[in-house]
N, C-alpha and C positions, 0 to 999 in steps of 0.2 A: 743529794750529797753522798759522797763515797765514804763508807766506813773503813778507814785505814787499818783498824784492828783485825779485819777479816782478810786483808790483803797481805801476801807474803812478798818480801823484797825479792825481786828477780834480777840477778846479776849474772853476767857472763864472766866466769873465772878462767884464768887469773885476770885480775884487774887492779888498777890503781885505787887506793883508798886513803883518805885523809882522816886522821884523828886529831882533835884539838885537845891539848892538855893545859891545865891551869896549875901553876906552881907559885911559890913565894918568889918575889922579885929577886931576892939575893941568892936563890938556889941555882945551881949549875945545870941548865937544861941539857946540855950535851952529855954530861956525865950520867944524869938520870936516865935519859933515853938509851944510852949505851948499856947501862946496868940492866935495863929491861929487855932490849932487843939484841944485845950481844953484837955479833958481827953481821946481822941482817942489814941488807942495803936499804937505806932510807934517806930522805931529805928532811932536815929540820929547819923551819923558818919561824922567826919571831912574828907574832901576830899583833897583840895589843897589850897595853899596860893599864891597870886599873887607875881610876881618877886620883886616888890617894897614893898610888905607886907601890902598894903592898903586894899586888899579884901581877903576874905576867902570863900571857897565853902564847902557845907555840903550836904550829901545825906540823904534824909528822906525816909525810907522804911516803907510802911504800906499796909494794905489790902484795896483795893477799891471794892465796891460791884456792881457797874454797870458803864456804860459810863457817866451818869450824875454825879455820885459821883466823878469820876476821873477828869472830866472837872471842876466841882465846886471847888475841892481842888486846882487845878491849878490856877483858877481865884482868890480865896481868898488868896492864897500865894502871888500872883502877886500884890494884892492890899495893902499888908502890907507896911507901909512907910519905914521900915528898910530893906526890901528885895529888892535888886537892880535888880535881875534877877531870873527867874525860868526856868528850863529846864526839 
């Protein structure tokens, strides 16, 4: 078995990266993502809605330029008050 904790993710930058965010169903995903990413080029697509309809998930597809850029975007998405989870 491979111990993934010892392996570093190897990516060729720049590359396309997808973040999945979870927000409340009634929140405006386009506005939230624009607040975080500003004018950065991205694609936002609805993914799933929770069984009870309280939460919705969306995929954000964009180009990341290096490892620091990728992790920074993850962090700022996670810090937004209306984003409940980032994957």
